[in-house]
A tleap script that builds the chain and sets N, CA, C and O, in Angstrom:
source leaprc.protein.ff14SB
mol = sequence {
  NMET ASP ALA SER ILE GLU PRO PHE VAL ASP
  ALA ASP ASN ILE ALA ALA PHE LEU GLY GLU
  ARG ARG THR VAL VAL ILE ARG MET ALA ARG
  LEU ARG GLN ILE THR SER TYR PRO PHE SER
  GLY HIE LYS ARG HIE THR TYR LYS PHE LYS
  ARG SER GLU VAL ALA ALA ASP MET ALA LYS
  ILE ARG ARG PRO SER THR THR PRO VAL ASN
  ASP SER THR ARG LYS CPHE
}
set mol.1.N position { 0.830 -1.180 0.000 }
set mol.1.CA position { 0.000 0.000 0.000 }
set mol.1.C position { 0.875 1.244 0.000 }
set mol.1.O position { 1.846 1.327 0.752 }
set mol.2.N position { 0.532 2.205 -0.839 }
set mol.2.CA position { 1.282 3.443 -0.953 }
set mol.2.C position { 1.016 4.315 0.274 }
set mol.2.O position { -0.136 4.511 0.661 }
set mol.3.N position { 2.081 4.838 0.884 }
set mol.3.CA position { 1.938 5.641 2.098 }
set mol.3.C position { 1.261 6.979 1.832 }
set mol.3.O position { 0.741 7.597 2.762 }
set mol.4.N position { 1.254 7.448 0.566 }
set mol.4.CA position { 0.650 8.744 0.258 }
set mol.4.C position { -0.867 8.669 0.117 }
set mol.4.O position { -1.535 9.702 0.078 }
set mol.5.N position { -1.414 7.466 0.041 }
set mol.5.CA position { -2.860 7.302 -0.080 }
set mol.5.C position { -3.451 7.127 1.317 }
set mol.5.O position { -3.125 6.188 2.043 }
set mol.6.N position { -4.333 8.065 1.666 }
set mol.6.CA position { -4.954 8.014 2.982 }
set mol.6.C position { -6.218 7.165 2.915 }
set mol.6.O position { -7.052 7.377 2.035 }
set mol.7.N position { -6.374 6.223 3.816 }
set mol.7.CA position { -7.574 5.379 3.781 }
set mol.7.C position { -8.795 6.111 4.327 }
set mol.7.O position { -8.677 7.048 5.116 }
set mol.8.N position { -9.955 5.668 3.898 }
set mol.8.CA position { -11.209 6.157 4.457 }
set mol.8.C position { -11.436 5.478 5.803 }
set mol.8.O position { -11.069 4.320 6.003 }
set mol.9.N position { -12.051 6.228 6.724 }
set mol.9.CA position { -12.409 5.662 8.030 }
set mol.9.C position { -13.891 5.909 8.268 }
set mol.9.O position { -14.503 6.747 7.606 }
set mol.10.N position { -14.464 5.179 9.213 }
set mol.10.CA position { -15.901 5.298 9.475 }
set mol.10.C position { -16.181 6.348 10.550 }
set mol.10.O position { -15.258 6.936 11.114 }
set mol.11.N position { -17.449 6.572 10.821 }
set mol.11.CA position { -17.876 7.595 11.786 }
set mol.11.C position { -17.411 7.269 13.200 }
set mol.11.O position { -17.118 8.183 13.970 }
set mol.12.N position { -17.337 6.003 13.556 }
set mol.12.CA position { -16.858 5.621 14.887 }
set mol.12.C position { -15.409 6.048 15.086 }
set mol.12.O position { -15.039 6.534 16.155 }
set mol.13.N position { -14.598 5.866 14.061 }
set mol.13.CA position { -13.195 6.238 14.126 }
set mol.13.C position { -13.044 7.749 14.258 }
set mol.13.O position { -12.225 8.222 15.047 }
set mol.14.N position { -13.820 8.506 13.499 }
set mol.14.CA position { -13.765 9.969 13.564 }
set mol.14.C position { -14.294 10.456 14.912 }
set mol.14.O position { -13.774 11.424 15.467 }
set mol.15.N position { -15.310 9.803 15.434 }
set mol.15.CA position { -15.844 10.177 16.747 }
set mol.15.C position { -14.763 10.030 17.822 }
set mol.15.O position { -14.613 10.902 18.679 }
set mol.16.N position { -14.024 8.945 17.775 }
set mol.16.CA position { -12.932 8.741 18.731 }
set mol.16.C position { -11.830 9.777 18.512 }
set mol.16.O position { -11.249 10.277 19.475 }
set mol.17.N position { -11.544 10.096 17.265 }
set mol.17.CA position { -10.526 11.081 16.904 }
set mol.17.C position { -10.883 12.465 17.448 }
set mol.17.O position { -10.011 13.185 17.935 }
set mol.18.N position { -12.160 12.838 17.367 }
set mol.18.CA position { -12.614 14.151 17.811 }
set mol.18.C position { -13.040 14.184 19.283 }
set mol.18.O position { -13.186 15.259 19.864 }
set mol.19.N position { -13.237 13.021 19.874 }
set mol.19.CA position { -13.725 12.965 21.247 }
set mol.19.C position { -15.195 13.325 21.338 }
set mol.19.O position { -15.640 13.893 22.335 }
set mol.20.N position { -15.946 12.999 20.308 }
set mol.20.CA position { -17.383 13.283 20.242 }
set mol.20.C position { -18.144 11.966 20.116 }
set mol.20.O position { -17.550 10.907 19.915 }
set mol.21.N position { -19.462 12.051 20.238 }
set mol.21.CA position { -20.305 10.881 19.998 }
set mol.21.C position { -20.479 10.675 18.496 }
set mol.21.O position { -20.360 11.616 17.711 }
set mol.22.N position { -20.756 9.454 18.115 }
set mol.22.CA position { -20.956 9.105 16.704 }
set mol.22.C position { -22.101 9.903 16.097 }
set mol.22.O position { -22.018 10.326 14.944 }
set mol.23.N position { -23.165 10.111 16.858 }
set mol.23.CA position { -24.324 10.856 16.346 }
set mol.23.C position { -23.964 12.301 16.022 }
set mol.23.O position { -24.509 12.880 15.082 }
set mol.24.N position { -23.058 12.881 16.786 }
set mol.24.CA position { -22.606 14.250 16.524 }
set mol.24.C position { -21.834 14.295 15.207 }
set mol.24.O position { -22.008 15.217 14.410 }
set mol.25.N position { -20.989 13.307 14.983 }
set mol.25.CA position { -20.208 13.239 13.749 }
set mol.25.C position { -21.131 13.091 12.545 }
set mol.25.O position { -20.939 13.768 11.534 }
set mol.26.N position { -22.122 12.225 12.637 }
set mol.26.CA position { -23.077 12.033 11.537 }
set mol.26.C position { -23.847 13.326 11.278 }
set mol.26.O position { -24.058 13.700 10.125 }
set mol.27.N position { -24.267 14.006 12.337 }
set mol.27.CA position { -24.993 15.274 12.177 }
set mol.27.C position { -24.113 16.314 11.486 }
set mol.27.O position { -24.580 17.034 10.603 }
set mol.28.N position { -22.855 16.394 11.880 }
set mol.28.CA position { -21.932 17.342 11.258 }
set mol.28.C position { -21.718 17.015 9.784 }
set mol.28.O position { -21.574 17.919 8.960 }
set mol.29.N position { -21.696 15.737 9.453 }
set mol.29.CA position { -21.551 15.326 8.056 }
set mol.29.C position { -22.788 15.721 7.252 }
set mol.29.O position { -22.669 16.232 6.139 }
set mol.30.N position { -23.967 15.487 7.808 }
set mol.30.CA position { -25.210 15.839 7.116 }
set mol.30.C position { -25.333 17.339 6.898 }
set mol.30.O position { -25.850 17.781 5.873 }
set mol.31.N position { -24.856 18.122 7.865 }
set mol.31.CA position { -24.904 19.583 7.755 }
set mol.31.C position { -23.725 20.148 6.963 }
set mol.31.O position { -23.615 21.360 6.781 }
set mol.32.N position { -22.856 19.270 6.498 }
set mol.32.CA position { -21.669 19.616 5.708 }
set mol.32.C position { -20.703 20.518 6.467 }
set mol.32.O position { -20.036 21.368 5.876 }
set mol.33.N position { -20.635 20.326 7.770 }
set mol.33.CA position { -19.668 21.042 8.592 }
set mol.33.C position { -18.301 20.379 8.491 }
set mol.33.O position { -17.274 21.039 8.650 }
set mol.34.N position { -18.287 19.080 8.228 }
set mol.34.CA position { -17.042 18.352 8.005 }
set mol.34.C position { -17.154 17.608 6.680 }
set mol.34.O position { -18.245 17.226 6.257 }
set mol.35.N position { -16.023 17.413 6.041 }
set mol.35.CA position { -15.988 16.731 4.753 }
set mol.35.C position { -16.282 15.252 4.937 }
set mol.35.O position { -15.657 14.580 5.757 }
set mol.36.N position { -17.240 14.755 4.168 }
set mol.36.CA position { -17.596 13.339 4.249 }
set mol.36.C position { -17.942 12.833 2.864 }
set mol.36.O position { -18.197 13.606 1.941 }
set mol.37.N position { -17.943 11.530 2.745 }
set mol.37.CA position { -18.257 10.863 1.492 }
set mol.37.C position { -19.376 9.863 1.756 }
set mol.37.O position { -19.131 8.801 2.328 }
set mol.38.N position { -20.619 10.193 1.340 }
set mol.38.CA position { -21.724 9.267 1.583 }
set mol.38.C position { -21.707 8.103 0.599 }
set mol.38.O position { -21.559 8.293 -0.608 }
set mol.39.N position { -21.858 6.929 1.120 }
set mol.39.CA position { -21.980 5.721 0.310 }
set mol.39.C position { -23.385 5.186 0.520 }
set mol.39.O position { -23.853 5.095 1.655 }
set mol.40.N position { -24.054 4.837 -0.555 }
set mol.40.CA position { -25.426 4.359 -0.439 }
set mol.40.C position { -25.458 2.943 0.085 }
set mol.40.O position { -24.684 2.079 -0.326 }
set mol.41.N position { -26.370 2.738 0.998 }
set mol.41.CA position { -26.635 1.405 1.512 }
set mol.41.C position { -28.037 1.013 1.105 }
set mol.41.O position { -28.677 1.725 0.331 }
set mol.42.N position { -28.519 -0.085 1.600 }
set mol.42.CA position { -29.880 -0.510 1.264 }
set mol.42.C position { -30.924 0.414 1.882 }
set mol.42.O position { -31.885 0.799 1.216 }
set mol.43.N position { -30.741 0.768 3.145 }
set mol.43.CA position { -31.750 1.570 3.838 }
set mol.43.C position { -31.272 2.979 4.164 }
set mol.43.O position { -32.094 3.882 4.322 }
set mol.44.N position { -29.967 3.186 4.268 }
set mol.44.CA position { -29.450 4.499 4.653 }
set mol.44.C position { -28.043 4.701 4.119 }
set mol.44.O position { -27.390 3.770 3.648 }
set mol.45.N position { -27.596 5.953 4.207 }
set mol.45.CA position { -26.236 6.274 3.782 }
set mol.45.C position { -25.244 5.873 4.864 }
set mol.45.O position { -25.542 5.929 6.057 }
set mol.46.N position { -24.082 5.476 4.429 }
set mol.46.CA position { -22.955 5.253 5.314 }
set mol.46.C position { -21.932 6.313 4.948 }
set mol.46.O position { -21.573 6.451 3.779 }
set mol.47.N position { -21.463 7.058 5.927 }
set mol.47.CA position { -20.490 8.114 5.668 }
set mol.47.C position { -19.088 7.605 5.935 }
set mol.47.O position { -18.838 6.898 6.912 }
set mol.48.N position { -18.178 7.980 5.048 }
set mol.48.CA position { -16.754 7.689 5.210 }
set mol.48.C position { -16.019 9.012 5.252 }
set mol.48.O position { -16.475 10.004 4.684 }
set mol.49.N position { -14.887 9.022 5.921 }
set mol.49.CA position { -14.148 10.252 6.157 }
set mol.49.C position { -12.660 10.020 5.930 }
set mol.49.O position { -12.185 8.885 5.920 }
set mol.50.N position { -11.936 11.122 5.747 }
set mol.50.CA position { -10.480 11.115 5.769 }
set mol.50.C position { -10.062 11.988 6.931 }
set mol.50.O position { -10.496 13.134 7.047 }
set mol.51.N position { -9.212 11.439 7.797 }
set mol.51.CA position { -8.842 12.149 9.023 }
set mol.51.C position { -8.234 13.521 8.749 }
set mol.51.O position { -8.540 14.484 9.453 }
set mol.52.N position { -7.381 13.621 7.743 }
set mol.52.CA position { -6.723 14.900 7.461 }
set mol.52.C position { -7.735 15.968 7.064 }
set mol.52.O position { -7.586 17.132 7.438 }
set mol.53.N position { -8.761 15.584 6.311 }
set mol.53.CA position { -9.782 16.548 5.902 }
set mol.53.C position { -10.635 16.978 7.088 }
set mol.53.O position { -10.977 18.154 7.211 }
set mol.54.N position { -10.976 16.045 7.953 }
set mol.54.CA position { -11.764 16.371 9.143 }
set mol.54.C position { -10.948 17.264 10.075 }
set mol.54.O position { -11.493 18.201 10.660 }
set mol.55.N position { -9.660 16.992 10.222 }
set mol.55.CA position { -8.802 17.818 11.073 }
set mol.55.C position { -8.738 19.246 10.531 }
set mol.55.O position { -8.783 20.200 11.308 }
set mol.56.N position { -8.635 19.403 9.218 }
set mol.56.CA position { -8.609 20.737 8.612 }
set mol.56.C position { -9.946 21.452 8.815 }
set mol.56.O position { -9.975 22.650 9.098 }
set mol.57.N position { -11.044 20.722 8.672 }
set mol.57.CA position { -12.367 21.318 8.890 }
set mol.57.C position { -12.531 21.765 10.337 }
set mol.57.O position { -13.066 22.844 10.594 }
set mol.58.N position { -12.084 20.962 11.267 }
set mol.58.CA position { -12.208 21.301 12.684 }
set mol.58.C position { -11.318 22.492 13.040 }
set mol.58.O position { -11.677 23.287 13.908 }
set mol.59.N position { -10.175 22.626 12.390 }
set mol.59.CA position { -9.308 23.781 12.631 }
set mol.59.C position { -10.015 25.067 12.213 }
set mol.59.O position { -9.845 26.106 12.850 }
set mol.60.N position { -10.803 24.999 11.150 }
set mol.60.CA position { -11.565 26.167 10.708 }
set mol.60.C position { -12.705 26.470 11.677 }
set mol.60.O position { -12.976 27.632 11.980 }
set mol.61.N position { -13.374 25.420 12.161 }
set mol.61.CA position { -14.511 25.594 13.067 }
set mol.61.C position { -14.047 26.094 14.424 }
set mol.61.O position { -14.675 26.981 15.003 }
set mol.62.N position { -12.976 25.548 14.933 }
set mol.62.CA position { -12.511 25.850 16.294 }
set mol.62.C position { -11.464 26.955 16.331 }
set mol.62.O position { -10.676 27.036 17.273 }
set mol.63.N position { -11.454 27.795 15.322 }
set mol.63.CA position { -10.496 28.889 15.283 }
set mol.63.C position { -10.778 29.830 16.458 }
set mol.63.O position { -11.939 30.143 16.726 }
set mol.64.N position { -9.727 30.290 17.169 }
set mol.64.CA position { -9.961 31.165 18.315 }
set mol.64.C position { -10.609 32.481 17.887 }
set mol.64.O position { -10.377 32.976 16.784 }
set mol.65.N position { -11.399 33.014 18.753 }
set mol.65.CA position { -12.094 34.269 18.486 }
set mol.65.C position { -11.103 35.418 18.437 }
set mol.65.O position { -10.146 35.455 19.211 }
set mol.66.N position { -11.332 36.358 17.525 }
set mol.66.CA position { -10.477 37.542 17.436 }
set mol.66.C position { -11.106 38.722 18.160 }
set mol.66.O position { -10.546 39.819 18.159 }
set mol.67.N position { -12.256 38.513 18.773 }
set mol.67.CA position { -12.932 39.567 19.518 }
set mol.67.C position { -12.218 39.786 20.848 }
set mol.67.O position { -12.016 38.839 21.607 }
set mol.68.N position { -11.832 41.044 21.138 }
set mol.68.CA position { -11.147 41.281 22.419 }
set mol.68.C position { -12.093 41.098 23.600 }
set mol.68.O position { -13.294 41.353 23.506 }
set mol.69.N position { -11.528 40.656 24.696 }
set mol.69.CA position { -12.311 40.439 25.910 }
set mol.69.C position { -12.461 41.766 26.632 }
set mol.69.O position { -11.484 42.491 26.820 }
set mol.70.N position { -13.684 42.085 27.037 }
set mol.70.CA position { -13.946 43.304 27.783 }
set mol.70.C position { -13.757 42.991 29.267 }
set mol.70.O position { -14.620 42.367 29.884 }
set mol.71.N position { -12.641 43.419 29.836 }
set mol.71.CA position { -12.334 43.093 31.226 }
set mol.71.C position { -13.233 43.798 32.231 }
set mol.71.O position { -13.323 43.361 33.379 }
set mol.72.N position { -13.901 44.876 31.832 }
set mol.72.CA position { -14.741 45.606 32.783 }
set mol.72.C position { -16.010 44.815 33.122 }
set mol.72.O position { -16.609 45.037 34.174 }
set mol.73.N position { -16.423 43.900 32.246 }
set mol.73.CA position { -17.627 43.116 32.527 }
set mol.73.C position { -17.306 41.750 33.100 }
set mol.73.O position { -18.217 41.025 33.500 }
set mol.74.N position { -16.064 41.388 33.149 }
set mol.74.CA position { -15.665 40.078 33.672 }
set mol.74.C position { -15.790 40.057 35.179 }
set mol.74.O position { -15.351 40.987 35.857 }
set mol.75.N position { -16.382 39.009 35.703 }
set mol.75.CA position { -16.536 38.840 37.151 }
set mol.75.C position { -15.514 37.825 37.622 }
set mol.75.O position { -15.404 36.733 37.064 }
set mol.76.N position { -14.772 38.189 38.644 }
set mol.76.CA position { -13.745 37.287 39.169 }
set mol.76.C position { -14.203 36.627 40.416 }
set mol.76.O position { -13.467 35.831 41.000 }
savepdb mol mol.pdb
quit
């Protein structure tokens, strides 16, 4: 197997990778928040993912806020 070819993984694998539940990963795929590849099954779609693409998508989603913190309203 060529090392440059990244294998597809299932939603369970991505859920473990992200530390989320499988249902959250499927919802994110349906909403196109993360890159996924739907494969048709008899009754429903099965989603496959590439870890590098999901990691890039999550980096965009979880980007730190650029809004400055207003210290006068912060309660200590």
